[in-house]
N, C-alpha and C positions, 0 to 999 in steps of 0.2 A: 660564886660565893657558897661556901658550905658551912653548916653548923658544926660538923665534926671537929673535935678538938677545942671547941669553945667551952667555957665553964657553964654551970647550971644557971647563971644569971642571963644567958643569952635570951633576948626578949621575943624571939620568933619561933613559930612552929613551922618546920619544913615539910613540904609535900613533894613527892615525886610526881611526874606528869600523870602516871597511872593512878596514883592515889587521889590526885586532884580531879581527874576525870570521873571518878566514882562518886563524887559528892552529889547529893540529891538535887536535881533541877526539875521542877514540875513542868507541865505542858505549856504553861504561860511563857516559858523561856525555851522555846524551840525555834529552829531555823531550818529552812529548806536549802538545798544547794543553790537554787536560784536567788534566794534572799542573801546568801553569803556573797555571791558574785556581785549583787547590787550594792552591798556594803563596801567591799574591798576586793577587787579582782585578783589581787596578789595573795589573798588569804585563802587557804584551803578550807573546805567545809569541815574537815576533821579537826583542824586547828581551832576554828571558830567554836565548834561544839565542845571540844575537849577542854579548852583553856578559857575562852572568853565568855561563854555562857555561864560557867560557874562564877567568874569574876562579876558578871552582870548581876547574877542572883545575890552575891554577897553585897554588892553595892546597894541593891534594892532593899535588903534587910536593914542596912544602916540608914538609908533614906527614909524608910517607913518608920524606923525608931525615932528619928529626928522629927518627923511630922507628928508622931504621937506625942512627943515632948512638947511641941508647939501647942497642940490642942490642950494638953494638961496645964501648961503655963498660962494659956489664955483664961482658963477657968479659975486658976489661982489668982492671977493678976487682974481679973475682971476686964479682959479684952485688951490689955495693954501690949501683950506680946503678939507680934505678927510674923508671918512666915517670910523668909528671905531665901534666895537660891541656895541649894545644896551644892557646894563647890568640890569638884574632884580635881586634884592636881596630879599631873603626869610629868615626872622628872626623868633625867638620864642623860647620857652623853650625846653629843653630835653624832648623827647617823645610827643611833641605837634603835630607831624605829618609834620614837615618841609620838610623832604625828600620826602614824598609822594606828597605833594603839588608841590614841585619843579619838581618832575618827571612827574606829570600830566601836568604842564605848559609846560615843555619841549616838550612833545608829541603834545599838542595842538598848540603850536607855530609853530612846524614843518609842520602843516597842513594849515598855513596861505596862502593866495594868494601869489604866487611866490615861495612857499616852501623854506623859509629861512633856512640856516644852524643854528643849535642850539647846544651850549655846556652846560655842567652842571658840576659845581665844588662845593665841600663841603669845608668849611673853617676848618673842622676837620683835613685836610691834613696839615694845618699850625700850629697845636699844636706841641710843642717841642717833640722829641722822648722820650720815657719812660726813657731812660738812663739819659737824661738831666734833666727831671723832678725829678728823684730819686736823682740825684747829688745836685739839688737845694732844695730838701725837699718839692717839689710841687706835688708829686704823688697823695696826698689826696685832692688836689684842681684842679684836671684835669678838664678843661672846664672853669675855672675862667680866667679873662682877662690876668693875668700874666703868664698863661701857654701857650699862643700863641706867636709864632714868628711874632709879628705884623709888624716889618720892612719888613719881607719876604712877608707877605700878601699884605701890601701896595705897595711894589715893584712890585708884580705880577699884581695887579689891575692897577697900573700906566702904566705898559708895555702894558696891554690889551688896555687901553684907549689912548695910544700913537701910536697905530698901529703896534706894534711889531708882525711880523708874526710867531715868533718862541716861543711863550709863552707856558709854561707847568706848571703843579701844582704838588706838592707832594701828596701822597696818604696815607690816614689813613685806616688801615685794621680793620674792626669790628670783624674779626676772631681772630687776635692776639692782638687787642686793642693797636696797636702801628703803627708808621710810617713805611712804606715799604722802606727800605734804598736804594734799587737799582731800584726802579720803579718811573716813573713820568707819569702823565696824559697829553698827548699832547692836547693843547687847540687851539693854533693858533689864527686866527681871524674869528670866526663865526659871522654871522649876529647878533645873539642874544646869550648872555651868561647868564645863570641862575646860581646864586651863593647863596647857602644856608648855614646857620650857626647861632650859638647862638649870635655871635658878629657882625652881619651885621650892626647894628645900634648903636654900642657902641662907646665910646670915642676913640680918636686916639692918635697920637704921635706928638711932635713938629717937624716941617719940618726942615731938617738939614741946609738948606741955609738961609731961612728967619726967622725960629723960630716960625712961626705960627702953630696952630694945624691942623693936617691932619687927617681926619676921613675915615674909610672904606666907609661910605655912600657917601663921596665926589665923588666916582667913580661909583655910582649907579644911573641909570636913572629912575627906578621905584622900590619902596620898598614895601614889603608886610610883615605884622606881623601876625603870626598864634597864636591866643589867645584862652584861655579857663580858666575856674576856676581851681585853683590849686588842688582841690580835684579830678577833672577829670584827670588832668595831672598825679597826683600821682598814680592813678589807672592804667593809660595807661603805666606808667613807670614800675610798678610791672609786668603787663602782658607781656611787652617786655622783662624784665629781665628773667622771667620764661620761655618764649619762647626761648630765646638765650641759657639758661641753658639746655633746652630739646634738642635743635639742637646740642649742644656740646657733647652729650652722645657718647662715643666711639671715640672721636677725641681729643686726648691729646695735639694736637697743638693749640686748641682753647683756648682763654683766659677764656671763661666761663666754661671750663671743670672742673676747680677747684671747682666750685659750685655744680657739679654733685656728688661729693664725700661726701656731707653732706645732711642730710634729707631736704625735701622741706620746712618744717616749719622753719628750721634754716636758709635756704637760703632766705626765705621770710623776716624773721626778719632782716637779714643782708642787704637786698635790701632796706628795709624801713629805716634802720639806715643810709645808704649811702644817701638816699634822704634827710632825716632830717638834716644831718650834712654837706652835700656838695651841692646837687642840689637845695634844698629849699633856702639856703642863696644866692646862685648864681642867682637864679630866682629873688629874691626880691631885691638884691643889684645891679645887673648888667644888667639883661635881661629885666624884666618887666618895669623898668623906661624908657627904650628906646621905648616902644610901640608907644607913640604918635608922634614919629619922622617918622613913616611910612606914606606912601601915602595911603595905603589900609590896613585895619585890618579885618581879617576873624575870627569872633568869633564863636567858636565851642560849641556844646552841648555835653552831656555825651557820646553819641554814635559816636563821631567824625564828625557828620554832622554839616555843617555851619548853624547857626541859625540867625546870624545878620552880616551885613557888614557895615563898617565905611569907607567912602571915604573922603580923605582930599579935602577941597574946592579948586577949581582952582583960 
């Protein structure tokens, strides 16, 4: 995604990787090579320091400003205003690296001054169970907007932002490729909650009382879109598919075990067919069109490194 050729109303400021790296980051936002490996073994120290430390610093500025607003509002409203979690949303395509970005941010945020508590939730947990998808004929569209229990997701985010101390989220298992029926992820009220998923910036539902539209992003304080050329994402998708197939060898409880029983060439053709028939249309129809609703866009190159950053103008 490039700003060149757009009109002056383009709402983002673009930074090259080199320009982004030169942004000031003080000593409180530093990382050793050992700390980087502890956060994410696949992330290089150079990538962590050049890209994600400035992102962390930017998030901290927004978080601190919101906390200052809470303090001012409490004085004005005589204690009626109370702090609720600062929600960071991470959106993007299947296989774009959302989970890795979200995990890195969670670790960096926990290192902020004051050591805030940080939660991490995936919207995969709000996809309907496979039994429901099969009943509704939606199994071949898993990941499309209609396969999510959107009222459940919106209700969860509303509870988080209302200060409910008992919030929890359903869990989607990548081993069984289904919702775990008897498990929930306790969330509570962390200082910061990172929520990652395909649908973080997508359309919402009519609000039951007033009828106006409610969006997932209505509950997000800062949104990030992980972007890349589709040819790169398709390659990463296949690599992930084959890795999960390899990891499922000898484990007949794993969803991907079924793909170990066919030759790798046939499995590769199947994965590419799934991309072309399901993930490509979902990307083009539902995910990519939401990109410009983000506050920050991380544009990746073919090796997963971030090559350009787009920051929405304040």
